PDB file of N, H, CA, C and O in Angstrom:
ATOM      1  N   MET A   1       0.847  -1.187  -0.005  1.00  0.00           N
ATOM      2  CA  MET A   1      -0.001  -0.003   0.011  1.00  0.00           C
ATOM      3  C   MET A   1       0.878   1.223   0.014  1.00  0.00           C
ATOM      4  O   MET A   1       1.672   1.424   0.932  1.00  0.00           O
ATOM      5  N   ALA A   2       0.740   2.041  -1.009  1.00  0.00           N
ATOM      6  H   ALA A   2       0.094   1.877  -1.755  1.00  0.00           H
ATOM      7  CA  ALA A   2       1.570   3.241  -1.109  1.00  0.00           C
ATOM      8  C   ALA A   2       0.923   4.382  -0.317  1.00  0.00           C
ATOM      9  O   ALA A   2      -0.299   4.523  -0.266  1.00  0.00           O
ATOM     10  N   THR A   3       1.776   5.175   0.288  1.00  0.00           N
ATOM     11  H   THR A   3       2.769   5.061   0.247  1.00  0.00           H
ATOM     12  CA  THR A   3       1.259   6.342   0.993  1.00  0.00           C
ATOM     13  C   THR A   3       1.690   7.601   0.257  1.00  0.00           C
ATOM     14  O   THR A   3       2.754   7.658  -0.360  1.00  0.00           O
ATOM     15  N   LYS A   4       0.863   8.567   0.339  1.00  0.00           N
ATOM     16  H   LYS A   4      -0.002   8.521   0.840  1.00  0.00           H
ATOM     17  CA  LYS A   4       1.123   9.824  -0.350  1.00  0.00           C
ATOM     18  C   LYS A   4       1.518  10.849   0.707  1.00  0.00           C
ATOM     19  O   LYS A   4       0.768  11.089   1.653  1.00  0.00           O
ATOM     20  N   GLU A   5       2.687  11.449   0.548  1.00  0.00           N
ATOM     21  H   GLU A   5       3.296  11.254  -0.220  1.00  0.00           H
ATOM     22  CA  GLU A   5       3.136  12.476   1.477  1.00  0.00           C
ATOM     23  C   GLU A   5       2.433  13.775   1.161  1.00  0.00           C
ATOM     24  O   GLU A   5       2.205  14.102  -0.004  1.00  0.00           O
ATOM     25  N   GLN A   6       2.095  14.506   2.190  1.00  0.00           N
ATOM     26  H   GLN A   6       2.281  14.240   3.135  1.00  0.00           H
ATOM     27  CA  GLN A   6       1.503  15.809   2.008  1.00  0.00           C
ATOM     28  C   GLN A   6       2.405  16.846   2.702  1.00  0.00           C
ATOM     29  O   GLN A   6       2.860  16.638   3.827  1.00  0.00           O
ATOM     30  N   TRP A   7       2.640  17.920   2.033  1.00  0.00           N
ATOM     31  H   TRP A   7       2.271  18.089   1.119  1.00  0.00           H
ATOM     32  CA  TRP A   7       3.458  18.988   2.596  1.00  0.00           C
ATOM     33  C   TRP A   7       2.588  20.237   2.717  1.00  0.00           C
ATOM     34  O   TRP A   7       1.789  20.565   1.840  1.00  0.00           O
ATOM     35  N   TYR A   8       2.780  20.899   3.822  1.00  0.00           N
ATOM     36  H   TYR A   8       3.429  20.633   4.534  1.00  0.00           H
ATOM     37  CA  TYR A   8       2.040  22.141   4.077  1.00  0.00           C
ATOM     38  C   TYR A   8       3.016  23.280   4.359  1.00  0.00           C
ATOM     39  O   TYR A   8       4.055  23.093   4.991  1.00  0.00           O
ATOM     40  N   GLU A   9       2.665  24.415   3.890  1.00  0.00           N
ATOM     41  H   GLU A   9       1.821  24.566   3.376  1.00  0.00           H
ATOM     42  CA  GLU A   9       3.464  25.602   4.211  1.00  0.00           C
ATOM     43  C   GLU A   9       2.679  26.419   5.197  1.00  0.00           C
ATOM     44  O   GLU A   9       1.518  26.760   4.971  1.00  0.00           O
ATOM     45  N   VAL A  10       3.338  26.732   6.308  1.00  0.00           N
ATOM     46  H   VAL A  10       4.281  26.455   6.491  1.00  0.00           H
ATOM     47  CA  VAL A  10       2.662  27.496   7.376  1.00  0.00           C
ATOM     48  C   VAL A  10       3.376  28.829   7.486  1.00  0.00           C
ATOM     49  O   VAL A  10       4.600  28.887   7.605  1.00  0.00           O
ATOM     50  N   ARG A  11       2.610  29.878   7.446  1.00  0.00           N
ATOM     51  H   ARG A  11       1.616  29.830   7.349  1.00  0.00           H
ATOM     52  CA  ARG A  11       3.186  31.217   7.635  1.00  0.00           C
ATOM     53  C   ARG A  11       2.655  31.772   8.958  1.00  0.00           C
ATOM     54  O   ARG A  11       1.450  31.872   9.188  1.00  0.00           O
ATOM     55  N   MET A  12       3.615  32.127   9.811  1.00  0.00           N
ATOM     56  H   MET A  12       4.594  32.046   9.623  1.00  0.00           H
ATOM     57  CA  MET A  12       3.256  32.666  11.103  1.00  0.00           C
ATOM     58  C   MET A  12       3.323  34.177  11.133  1.00  0.00           C
ATOM     59  O   MET A  12       4.030  34.807  10.346  1.00  0.00           O
ATOM     60  N   ASP A  13       2.590  34.727  12.034  1.00  0.00           N
ATOM     61  H   ASP A  13       2.016  34.216  12.673  1.00  0.00           H
ATOM     62  CA  ASP A  13       2.702  36.135  12.358  1.00  0.00           C
ATOM     63  C   ASP A  13       4.169  36.371  12.747  1.00  0.00           C
ATOM     64  O   ASP A  13       4.730  35.553  13.476  1.00  0.00           O
ATOM     65  N   PRO A  14       4.815  37.460  12.289  1.00  0.00           N
ATOM     66  CA  PRO A  14       6.212  37.720  12.599  1.00  0.00           C
ATOM     67  C   PRO A  14       6.517  37.703  14.093  1.00  0.00           C
ATOM     68  O   PRO A  14       7.574  37.210  14.486  1.00  0.00           O
ATOM     69  N   LYS A  15       5.650  38.212  14.919  1.00  0.00           N
ATOM     70  H   LYS A  15       4.792  38.612  14.599  1.00  0.00           H
ATOM     71  CA  LYS A  15       5.881  38.224  16.349  1.00  0.00           C
ATOM     72  C   LYS A  15       5.846  36.814  16.922  1.00  0.00           C
ATOM     73  O   LYS A  15       6.659  36.466  17.778  1.00  0.00           O
ATOM     74  N   LEU A  16       4.888  35.990  16.442  1.00  0.00           N
ATOM     75  H   LEU A  16       4.228  36.273  15.747  1.00  0.00           H
ATOM     76  CA  LEU A  16       4.815  34.600  16.893  1.00  0.00           C
ATOM     77  C   LEU A  16       6.074  33.845  16.455  1.00  0.00           C
ATOM     78  O   LEU A  16       6.625  33.049  17.215  1.00  0.00           O
ATOM     79  N   ASP A  17       6.516  34.101  15.234  1.00  0.00           N
ATOM     80  H   ASP A  17       6.068  34.748  14.616  1.00  0.00           H
ATOM     81  CA  ASP A  17       7.748  33.457  14.728  1.00  0.00           C
ATOM     82  C   ASP A  17       8.927  33.837  15.583  1.00  0.00           C
ATOM     83  O   ASP A  17       9.749  32.980  15.906  1.00  0.00           O
ATOM     84  N   GLU A  18       9.038  35.085  15.958  1.00  0.00           N
ATOM     85  H   GLU A  18       8.370  35.781  15.696  1.00  0.00           H
ATOM     86  CA  GLU A  18      10.126  35.553  16.811  1.00  0.00           C
ATOM     87  C   GLU A  18      10.060  34.876  18.171  1.00  0.00           C
ATOM     88  O   GLU A  18      11.079  34.426  18.695  1.00  0.00           O
ATOM     89  N   ASP A  19       8.852  34.804  18.749  1.00  0.00           N
ATOM     90  H   ASP A  19       8.024  35.170  18.324  1.00  0.00           H
ATOM     91  CA  ASP A  19       8.665  34.166  20.046  1.00  0.00           C
ATOM     92  C   ASP A  19       9.037  32.679  20.012  1.00  0.00           C
ATOM     93  O   ASP A  19       9.672  32.165  20.933  1.00  0.00           O
ATOM     94  N   MET A  20       8.628  31.996  18.929  1.00  0.00           N
ATOM     95  H   MET A  20       8.112  32.414  18.181  1.00  0.00           H
ATOM     96  CA  MET A  20       8.961  30.566  18.792  1.00  0.00           C
ATOM     97  C   MET A  20      10.476  30.395  18.692  1.00  0.00           C
ATOM     98  O   MET A  20      11.031  29.457  19.263  1.00  0.00           O
ATOM     99  N   GLY A  21      11.141  31.284  17.980  1.00  0.00           N
ATOM    100  H   GLY A  21      10.690  32.046  17.516  1.00  0.00           H
ATOM    101  CA  GLY A  21      12.606  31.233  17.861  1.00  0.00           C
ATOM    102  C   GLY A  21      13.268  31.415  19.213  1.00  0.00           C
ATOM    103  O   GLY A  21      14.201  30.688  19.553  1.00  0.00           O
ATOM    104  N   LYS A  22      12.786  32.390  19.995  1.00  0.00           N
ATOM    105  H   LYS A  22      12.028  32.980  19.719  1.00  0.00           H
ATOM    106  CA  LYS A  22      13.360  32.594  21.330  1.00  0.00           C
ATOM    107  C   LYS A  22      13.135  31.397  22.230  1.00  0.00           C
ATOM    108  O   LYS A  22      14.028  30.988  22.971  1.00  0.00           O
ATOM    109  N   LEU A  23      11.923  30.829  22.162  1.00  0.00           N
ATOM    110  H   LEU A  23      11.197  31.160  21.559  1.00  0.00           H
ATOM    111  CA  LEU A  23      11.619  29.669  23.000  1.00  0.00           C
ATOM    112  C   LEU A  23      12.505  28.465  22.583  1.00  0.00           C
ATOM    113  O   LEU A  23      13.014  27.738  23.436  1.00  0.00           O
ATOM    114  N   ALA A  24      12.673  28.277  21.289  1.00  0.00           N
ATOM    115  H   ALA A  24      12.259  28.867  20.596  1.00  0.00           H
ATOM    116  CA  ALA A  24      13.523  27.184  20.796  1.00  0.00           C
ATOM    117  C   ALA A  24      14.963  27.360  21.297  1.00  0.00           C
ATOM    118  O   ALA A  24      15.610  26.403  21.723  1.00  0.00           O
ATOM    119  N   GLU A  25      15.436  28.585  21.235  1.00  0.00           N
ATOM    120  H   GLU A  25      14.910  29.362  20.889  1.00  0.00           H
ATOM    121  CA  GLU A  25      16.809  28.861  21.696  1.00  0.00           C
ATOM    122  C   GLU A  25      16.927  28.598  23.175  1.00  0.00           C
ATOM    123  O   GLU A  25      17.897  27.982  23.616  1.00  0.00           O
ATOM    124  N   ARG A  26      15.960  29.051  23.956  1.00  0.00           N
ATOM    125  H   ARG A  26      15.172  29.552  23.598  1.00  0.00           H
ATOM    126  CA  ARG A  26      15.973  28.871  25.379  1.00  0.00           C
ATOM    127  C   ARG A  26      15.907  27.389  25.770  1.00  0.00           C
ATOM    128  O   ARG A  26      16.555  26.966  26.728  1.00  0.00           O
ATOM    129  N   LEU A  27      15.131  26.615  25.034  1.00  0.00           N
ATOM    130  H   LEU A  27      14.605  26.959  24.256  1.00  0.00           H
ATOM    131  CA  LEU A  27      15.019  25.174  25.319  1.00  0.00           C
ATOM    132  C   LEU A  27      16.123  24.352  24.691  1.00  0.00           C
ATOM    133  O   LEU A  27      16.249  23.163  24.985  1.00  0.00           O
ATOM    134  N   GLY A  28      16.928  24.959  23.830  1.00  0.00           N
ATOM    135  H   GLY A  28      16.826  25.925  23.591  1.00  0.00           H
ATOM    136  CA  GLY A  28      18.002  24.223  23.158  1.00  0.00           C
ATOM    137  C   GLY A  28      17.446  23.239  22.133  1.00  0.00           C
ATOM    138  O   GLY A  28      18.039  22.190  21.882  1.00  0.00           O
ATOM    139  N   LYS A  29      16.298  23.588  21.541  1.00  0.00           N
ATOM    140  H   LYS A  29      15.816  24.440  21.745  1.00  0.00           H
ATOM    141  CA  LYS A  29      15.661  22.723  20.553  1.00  0.00           C
ATOM    142  C   LYS A  29      15.612  23.416  19.212  1.00  0.00           C
ATOM    143  O   LYS A  29      15.813  24.626  19.110  1.00  0.00           O
ATOM    144  N   HIS A  30      15.340  22.627  18.179  1.00  0.00           N
ATOM    145  H   HIS A  30      15.176  21.644  18.262  1.00  0.00           H
ATOM    146  CA  HIS A  30      15.171  23.187  16.847  1.00  0.00           C
ATOM    147  C   HIS A  30      13.797  23.877  16.769  1.00  0.00           C
ATOM    148  O   HIS A  30      12.828  23.414  17.370  1.00  0.00           O
ATOM    149  N   ARG A  31      13.733  24.959  16.041  1.00  0.00           N
ATOM    150  H   ARG A  31      14.521  25.335  15.553  1.00  0.00           H
ATOM    151  CA  ARG A  31      12.483  25.751  15.933  1.00  0.00           C
ATOM    152  C   ARG A  31      11.324  24.879  15.425  1.00  0.00           C
ATOM    153  O   ARG A  31      10.198  25.021  15.901  1.00  0.00           O
ATOM    154  N   ALA A  32      11.583  23.991  14.477  1.00  0.00           N
ATOM    155  H   ALA A  32      12.498  23.876  14.090  1.00  0.00           H
ATOM    156  CA  ALA A  32      10.515  23.156  13.926  1.00  0.00           C
ATOM    157  C   ALA A  32       9.951  22.215  14.990  1.00  0.00           C
ATOM    158  O   ALA A  32       8.748  21.957  15.013  1.00  0.00           O
ATOM    159  N   GLU A  33      10.807  21.706  15.863  1.00  0.00           N
ATOM    160  H   GLU A  33      11.784  21.916  15.844  1.00  0.00           H
ATOM    161  CA  GLU A  33      10.307  20.825  16.950  1.00  0.00           C
ATOM    162  C   GLU A  33       9.426  21.603  17.919  1.00  0.00           C
ATOM    163  O   GLU A  33       8.389  21.095  18.346  1.00  0.00           O
ATOM    164  N   VAL A  34       9.812  22.807  18.269  1.00  0.00           N
ATOM    165  H   VAL A  34      10.655  23.219  17.922  1.00  0.00           H
ATOM    166  CA  VAL A  34       9.000  23.636  19.140  1.00  0.00           C
ATOM    167  C   VAL A  34       7.638  23.937  18.511  1.00  0.00           C
ATOM    168  O   VAL A  34       6.604  23.855  19.173  1.00  0.00           O
ATOM    169  N   PHE A  35       7.655  24.286  17.228  1.00  0.00           N
ATOM    170  H   PHE A  35       8.495  24.352  16.690  1.00  0.00           H
ATOM    171  CA  PHE A  35       6.402  24.598  16.521  1.00  0.00           C
ATOM    172  C   PHE A  35       5.518  23.328  16.457  1.00  0.00           C
ATOM    173  O   PHE A  35       4.308  23.402  16.671  1.00  0.00           O
ATOM    174  N   HIS A  36       6.123  22.191  16.168  1.00  0.00           N
ATOM    175  H   HIS A  36       7.106  22.131  15.995  1.00  0.00           H
ATOM    176  CA  HIS A  36       5.364  20.918  16.078  1.00  0.00           C
ATOM    177  C   HIS A  36       4.713  20.620  17.414  1.00  0.00           C
ATOM    178  O   HIS A  36       3.539  20.253  17.454  1.00  0.00           O
ATOM    179  N   ARG A  37       5.428  20.766  18.486  1.00  0.00           N
ATOM    180  H   ARG A  37       6.382  21.064  18.454  1.00  0.00           H
ATOM    181  CA  ARG A  37       4.843  20.480  19.834  1.00  0.00           C
ATOM    182  C   ARG A  37       3.765  21.477  20.173  1.00  0.00           C
ATOM    183  O   ARG A  37       2.738  21.109  20.744  1.00  0.00           O
ATOM    184  N   ALA A  38       3.977  22.724  19.836  1.00  0.00           N
ATOM    185  H   ALA A  38       4.812  23.023  19.373  1.00  0.00           H
ATOM    186  CA  ALA A  38       2.961  23.755  20.096  1.00  0.00           C
ATOM    187  C   ALA A  38       1.657  23.452  19.339  1.00  0.00           C
ATOM    188  O   ALA A  38       0.563  23.598  19.883  1.00  0.00           O
ATOM    189  N   MET A  39       1.796  23.033  18.092  1.00  0.00           N
ATOM    190  H   MET A  39       2.685  22.914  17.650  1.00  0.00           H
ATOM    191  CA  MET A  39       0.628  22.713  17.310  1.00  0.00           C
ATOM    192  C   MET A  39      -0.104  21.480  17.860  1.00  0.00           C
ATOM    193  O   MET A  39      -1.335  21.435  17.855  1.00  0.00           O
ATOM    194  N   ARG A  40       0.652  20.486  18.330  1.00  0.00           N
ATOM    195  H   ARG A  40       1.651  20.522  18.333  1.00  0.00           H
ATOM    196  CA  ARG A  40       0.026  19.303  18.911  1.00  0.00           C
ATOM    197  C   ARG A  40      -0.737  19.687  20.187  1.00  0.00           C
ATOM    198  O   ARG A  40      -1.833  19.182  20.432  1.00  0.00           O
ATOM    199  N   LEU A  41      -0.170  20.556  20.977  1.00  0.00           N
ATOM    200  H   LEU A  41       0.721  20.966  20.778  1.00  0.00           H
ATOM    201  CA  LEU A  41      -0.873  21.023  22.182  1.00  0.00           C
ATOM    202  C   LEU A  41      -2.135  21.780  21.804  1.00  0.00           C
ATOM    203  O   LEU A  41      -3.191  21.579  22.404  1.00  0.00           O
ATOM    204  N   TYR A  42      -2.024  22.652  20.807  1.00  0.00           N
ATOM    205  H   TYR A  42      -1.166  22.816  20.320  1.00  0.00           H
ATOM    206  CA  TYR A  42      -3.193  23.429  20.358  1.00  0.00           C
ATOM    207  C   TYR A  42      -4.320  22.495  19.887  1.00  0.00           C
ATOM    208  O   TYR A  42      -5.486  22.686  20.233  1.00  0.00           O
ATOM    209  N   ILE A  43      -3.952  21.501  19.107  1.00  0.00           N
ATOM    210  H   ILE A  43      -3.005  21.346  18.827  1.00  0.00           H
ATOM    211  CA  ILE A  43      -4.959  20.556  18.594  1.00  0.00           C
ATOM    212  C   ILE A  43      -5.586  19.781  19.749  1.00  0.00           C
ATOM    213  O   ILE A  43      -6.799  19.573  19.773  1.00  0.00           O
ATOM    214  N   ALA A  44      -4.766  19.356  20.702  1.00  0.00           N
ATOM    215  H   ALA A  44      -3.780  19.525  20.683  1.00  0.00           H
ATOM    216  CA  ALA A  44      -5.315  18.617  21.854  1.00  0.00           C
ATOM    217  C   ALA A  44      -6.291  19.482  22.654  1.00  0.00           C
ATOM    218  O   ALA A  44      -7.334  19.004  23.100  1.00  0.00           O
ATOM    219  N   VAL A  45      -5.944  20.745  22.828  1.00  0.00           N
ATOM    220  H   VAL A  45      -5.096  21.133  22.466  1.00  0.00           H
ATOM    221  CA  VAL A  45      -6.794  21.684  23.571  1.00  0.00           C
ATOM    222  C   VAL A  45      -8.108  21.870  22.817  1.00  0.00           C
ATOM    223  O   VAL A  45      -9.180  21.810  23.419  1.00  0.00           O
ATOM    224  N   LYS A  46      -8.033  22.095  21.513  1.00  0.00           N
ATOM    225  H   LYS A  46      -7.162  22.145  21.024  1.00  0.00           H
ATOM    226  CA  LYS A  46      -9.255  22.299  20.727  1.00  0.00           C
ATOM    227  C   LYS A  46     -10.142  21.071  20.764  1.00  0.00           C
ATOM    228  O   LYS A  46     -11.363  21.186  20.872  1.00  0.00           O
ATOM    229  N   ASN A  47      -9.528  19.880  20.673  1.00  0.00           N
ATOM    230  H   ASN A  47      -8.536  19.787  20.586  1.00  0.00           H
ATOM    231  CA  ASN A  47     -10.318  18.651  20.747  1.00  0.00           C
ATOM    232  C   ASN A  47     -11.020  18.494  22.102  1.00  0.00           C
ATOM    233  O   ASN A  47     -12.173  18.066  22.161  1.00  0.00           O
ATOM    234  N   ARG A  48     -10.325  18.840  23.177  1.00  0.00           N
ATOM    235  H   ARG A  48      -9.389  19.188  23.128  1.00  0.00           H
ATOM    236  CA  ARG A  48     -10.961  18.818  24.485  1.00  0.00           C
ATOM    237  C   ARG A  48     -12.100  19.784  24.618  1.00  0.00           C
ATOM    238  O   ARG A  48     -13.132  19.484  25.218  1.00  0.00           O
ATOM    239  N   GLN A  49     -11.895  20.965  24.041  1.00  0.00           N
ATOM    240  H   GLN A  49     -11.056  21.209  23.554  1.00  0.00           H
ATOM    241  CA  GLN A  49     -12.953  21.979  24.062  1.00  0.00           C
ATOM    242  C   GLN A  49     -14.195  21.442  23.326  1.00  0.00           C
ATOM    243  O   GLN A  49     -15.318  21.594  23.806  1.00  0.00           O
ATOM    244  N   LEU A  50     -13.988  20.823  22.176  1.00  0.00           N
ATOM    245  H   LEU A  50     -13.075  20.699  21.785  1.00  0.00           H
ATOM    246  CA  LEU A  50     -15.108  20.284  21.407  1.00  0.00           C
ATOM    247  C   LEU A  50     -15.794  19.147  22.178  1.00  0.00           C
ATOM    248  O   LEU A  50     -17.022  19.066  22.213  1.00  0.00           O
ATOM    249  N   ASP A  51     -15.007  18.290  22.780  1.00  0.00           N
ATOM    250  H   ASP A  51     -14.009  18.355  22.752  1.00  0.00           H
ATOM    251  CA  ASP A  51     -15.569  17.201  23.565  1.00  0.00           C
ATOM    252  C   ASP A  51     -16.388  17.740  24.740  1.00  0.00           C
ATOM    253  O   ASP A  51     -17.466  17.234  25.053  1.00  0.00           O
ATOM    254  N   GLN A  52     -15.849  18.777  25.381  1.00  0.00           N
ATOM    255  H   GLN A  52     -14.974  19.188  25.127  1.00  0.00           H
ATOM    256  CA  GLN A  52     -16.485  19.323  26.563  1.00  0.00           C
ATOM    257  C   GLN A  52     -17.746  20.094  26.242  1.00  0.00           C
ATOM    258  O   GLN A  52     -18.664  20.126  27.062  1.00  0.00           O
ATOM    259  N   GLU A  53     -17.827  20.725  25.065  1.00  0.00           N
ATOM    260  H   GLU A  53     -17.081  20.699  24.399  1.00  0.00           H
ATOM    261  CA  GLU A  53     -18.985  21.502  24.678  1.00  0.00           C
ATOM    262  C   GLU A  53     -20.235  20.625  24.691  1.00  0.00           C
ATOM    263  O   GLU A  53     -21.324  21.097  25.017  1.00  0.00           O
ATOM    264  N   GLY A  54     -20.078  19.366  24.340  1.00  0.00           N
ATOM    265  H   GLY A  54     -19.193  18.983  24.075  1.00  0.00           H
ATOM    266  CA  GLY A  54     -21.222  18.462  24.324  1.00  0.00           C
ATOM    267  C   GLY A  54     -21.651  18.042  25.711  1.00  0.00           C
ATOM    268  O   GLY A  54     -22.787  17.607  25.897  1.00  0.00           O
ATOM    269  N   LYS A  55     -20.762  18.160  26.698  1.00  0.00           N
ATOM    270  H   LYS A  55     -19.839  18.513  26.547  1.00  0.00           H
ATOM    271  CA  LYS A  55     -21.064  17.721  28.036  1.00  0.00           C
ATOM    272  C   LYS A  55     -21.642  18.865  28.887  1.00  0.00           C
ATOM    273  O   LYS A  55     -22.821  18.843  29.239  1.00  0.00           O
ATOM    274  N   ASP A  56     -20.830  19.834  29.204  1.00  0.00           N
ATOM    275  H   ASP A  56     -19.872  19.852  28.917  1.00  0.00           H
ATOM    276  CA  ASP A  56     -21.289  20.933  30.055  1.00  0.00           C
ATOM    277  C   ASP A  56     -20.561  22.222  29.613  1.00  0.00           C
ATOM    278  O   ASP A  56     -19.406  22.426  29.987  1.00  0.00           O
ATOM    279  N   PRO A  57     -21.205  23.072  28.841  1.00  0.00           N
ATOM    280  CA  PRO A  57     -20.527  24.292  28.317  1.00  0.00           C
ATOM    281  C   PRO A  57     -20.147  25.252  29.452  1.00  0.00           C
ATOM    282  O   PRO A  57     -19.292  26.114  29.243  1.00  0.00           O
ATOM    283  N   GLU A  58     -20.733  25.140  30.613  1.00  0.00           N
ATOM    284  H   GLU A  58     -21.427  24.441  30.782  1.00  0.00           H
ATOM    285  CA  GLU A  58     -20.398  26.048  31.720  1.00  0.00           C
ATOM    286  C   GLU A  58     -19.170  25.589  32.497  1.00  0.00           C
ATOM    287  O   GLU A  58     -18.569  26.377  33.227  1.00  0.00           O
ATOM    288  N   SER A  59     -18.795  24.325  32.346  1.00  0.00           N
ATOM    289  H   SER A  59     -19.283  23.685  31.753  1.00  0.00           H
ATOM    290  CA  SER A  59     -17.622  23.785  33.070  1.00  0.00           C
ATOM    291  C   SER A  59     -16.338  24.327  32.467  1.00  0.00           C
ATOM    292  O   SER A  59     -16.151  24.259  31.252  1.00  0.00           O
ATOM    293  N   PRO A  60     -15.443  24.870  33.302  1.00  0.00           N
ATOM    294  CA  PRO A  60     -14.204  25.407  32.775  1.00  0.00           C
ATOM    295  C   PRO A  60     -13.272  24.349  32.226  1.00  0.00           C
ATOM    296  O   PRO A  60     -13.190  23.251  32.776  1.00  0.00           O
ATOM    297  N   LEU A  61     -12.577  24.658  31.162  1.00  0.00           N
ATOM    298  H   LEU A  61     -12.644  25.550  30.715  1.00  0.00           H
ATOM    299  CA  LEU A  61     -11.602  23.741  30.577  1.00  0.00           C
ATOM    300  C   LEU A  61     -10.298  23.885  31.338  1.00  0.00           C
ATOM    301  O   LEU A  61      -9.788  24.994  31.493  1.00  0.00           O
ATOM    302  N   ARG A  62      -9.764  22.790  31.806  1.00  0.00           N
ATOM    303  H   ARG A  62     -10.178  21.889  31.680  1.00  0.00           H
ATOM    304  CA  ARG A  62      -8.465  22.810  32.494  1.00  0.00           C
ATOM    305  C   ARG A  62      -7.511  21.937  31.706  1.00  0.00           C
ATOM    306  O   ARG A  62      -7.799  20.769  31.445  1.00  0.00           O
ATOM    307  N   VAL A  63      -6.366  22.507  31.324  1.00  0.00           N
ATOM    308  H   VAL A  63      -6.133  23.456  31.536  1.00  0.00           H
ATOM    309  CA  VAL A  63      -5.379  21.811  30.515  1.00  0.00           C
ATOM    310  C   VAL A  63      -4.052  21.807  31.294  1.00  0.00           C
ATOM    311  O   VAL A  63      -3.645  22.818  31.866  1.00  0.00           O
ATOM    312  N   PHE A  64      -3.401  20.649  31.297  1.00  0.00           N
ATOM    313  H   PHE A  64      -3.732  19.828  30.833  1.00  0.00           H
ATOM    314  CA  PHE A  64      -2.159  20.506  32.045  1.00  0.00           C
ATOM    315  C   PHE A  64      -1.045  20.023  31.114  1.00  0.00           C
ATOM    316  O   PHE A  64      -1.270  19.178  30.247  1.00  0.00           O
ATOM    317  N   LEU A  65       0.159  20.569  31.304  1.00  0.00           N
ATOM    318  H   LEU A  65       0.342  21.255  32.008  1.00  0.00           H
ATOM    319  CA  LEU A  65       1.365  20.055  30.676  1.00  0.00           C
ATOM    320  C   LEU A  65       2.056  19.214  31.735  1.00  0.00           C
ATOM    321  O   LEU A  65       2.294  19.702  32.840  1.00  0.00           O
ATOM    322  N   GLU A  66       2.375  17.998  31.438  1.00  0.00           N
ATOM    323  H   GLU A  66       2.181  17.602  30.540  1.00  0.00           H
ATOM    324  CA  GLU A  66       2.904  17.085  32.440  1.00  0.00           C
ATOM    325  C   GLU A  66       4.113  16.377  31.892  1.00  0.00           C
ATOM    326  O   GLU A  66       4.100  15.911  30.753  1.00  0.00           O
ATOM    327  N   ASP A  67       5.162  16.289  32.689  1.00  0.00           N
ATOM    328  H   ASP A  67       5.172  16.668  33.615  1.00  0.00           H
ATOM    329  CA  ASP A  67       6.318  15.452  32.360  1.00  0.00           C
ATOM    330  C   ASP A  67       6.688  14.647  33.596  1.00  0.00           C
ATOM    331  O   ASP A  67       5.922  14.609  34.559  1.00  0.00           O
ATOM    332  N   ALA A  68       7.835  14.010  33.586  1.00  0.00           N
ATOM    333  H   ALA A  68       8.458  14.041  32.804  1.00  0.00           H
ATOM    334  CA  ALA A  68       8.234  13.154  34.682  1.00  0.00           C
ATOM    335  C   ALA A  68       8.456  13.929  35.966  1.00  0.00           C
ATOM    336  O   ALA A  68       8.430  13.347  37.050  1.00  0.00           O
ATOM    337  N   HIS A  69       8.677  15.247  35.862  1.00  0.00           N
ATOM    338  H   HIS A  69       8.698  15.720  34.981  1.00  0.00           H
ATOM    339  CA  HIS A  69       9.058  16.024  37.059  1.00  0.00           C
ATOM    340  C   HIS A  69       7.982  16.945  37.560  1.00  0.00           C
ATOM    341  O   HIS A  69       7.993  17.298  38.739  1.00  0.00           O
ATOM    342  N   SER A  70       7.048  17.354  36.720  1.00  0.00           N
ATOM    343  H   SER A  70       7.040  17.067  35.762  1.00  0.00           H
ATOM    344  CA  SER A  70       6.077  18.346  37.166  1.00  0.00           C
ATOM    345  C   SER A  70       4.777  18.274  36.372  1.00  0.00           C
ATOM    346  O   SER A  70       4.696  17.642  35.319  1.00  0.00           O
ATOM    347  N   LYS A  71       3.782  18.935  36.908  1.00  0.00           N
ATOM    348  H   LYS A  71       3.848  19.448  37.763  1.00  0.00           H
ATOM    349  CA  LYS A  71       2.491  19.058  36.242  1.00  0.00           C
ATOM    350  C   LYS A  71       2.107  20.529  36.376  1.00  0.00           C
ATOM    351  O   LYS A  71       1.982  21.038  37.490  1.00  0.00           O
ATOM    352  N   THR A  72       1.916  21.223  35.233  1.00  0.00           N
ATOM    353  H   THR A  72       2.018  20.809  34.328  1.00  0.00           H
ATOM    354  CA  THR A  72       1.639  22.638  35.224  1.00  0.00           C
ATOM    355  C   THR A  72       0.322  22.897  34.501  1.00  0.00           C
ATOM    356  O   THR A  72       0.098  22.408  33.394  1.00  0.00           O
ATOM    357  N   GLU A  73      -0.540  23.671  35.144  1.00  0.00           N
ATOM    358  H   GLU A  73      -0.358  24.068  36.044  1.00  0.00           H
ATOM    359  CA  GLU A  73      -1.822  24.026  34.517  1.00  0.00           C
ATOM    360  C   GLU A  73      -1.572  25.155  33.527  1.00  0.00           C
ATOM    361  O   GLU A  73      -0.893  26.131  33.845  1.00  0.00           O
ATOM    362  N   VAL A  74      -2.112  25.020  32.349  1.00  0.00           N
ATOM    363  H   VAL A  74      -2.664  24.227  32.090  1.00  0.00           H
ATOM    364  CA  VAL A  74      -2.043  26.056  31.319  1.00  0.00           C
ATOM    365  C   VAL A  74      -3.311  26.888  31.494  1.00  0.00           C
ATOM    366  O   VAL A  74      -4.420  26.356  31.446  1.00  0.00           O
ATOM    367  N   THR A  75      -3.145  28.182  31.694  1.00  0.00           N
ATOM    368  H   THR A  75      -2.244  28.615  31.732  1.00  0.00           H
ATOM    369  CA  THR A  75      -4.258  29.099  31.870  1.00  0.00           C
ATOM    370  C   THR A  75      -4.340  30.083  30.760  1.00  0.00           C
ATOM    371  O   THR A  75      -3.382  30.243  30.004  1.00  0.00           O
ATOM    372  N   GLY A  76      -5.461  30.755  30.631  1.00  0.00           N
ATOM    373  H   GLY A  76      -6.240  30.626  31.245  1.00  0.00           H
ATOM    374  CA  GLY A  76      -5.632  31.802  29.600  1.00  0.00           C
ATOM    375  C   GLY A  76      -6.005  31.255  28.238  1.00  0.00           C
ATOM    376  O   GLY A  76      -5.766  31.903  27.220  1.00  0.00           O
ATOM    377  N   LEU A  77      -6.583  30.082  28.211  1.00  0.00           N
ATOM    378  H   LEU A  77      -6.777  29.555  29.038  1.00  0.00           H
ATOM    379  CA  LEU A  77      -6.986  29.495  26.904  1.00  0.00           C
ATOM    380  C   LEU A  77      -8.375  29.938  26.552  1.00  0.00           C
ATOM    381  O   LEU A  77      -8.896  29.560  25.503  1.00  0.00           O
TER     382      LEU A  77
END
């Protein structure tokens, strides 16, 4: 079974691009990896919002970033 690769070009707001670059530098990671992880988090948050809308629209959405050392709540979404 052959798979077809798809390529997308993403253009960011210049300020967002600058912020991503600073974050990548601070984390010692490549800019593309930081962007990829940020997009995965964004998609996960949007999916949770959609799931929650069907349950209780008045219930606040709580999102956490968790690794082996800590659990941090993301606010302001």
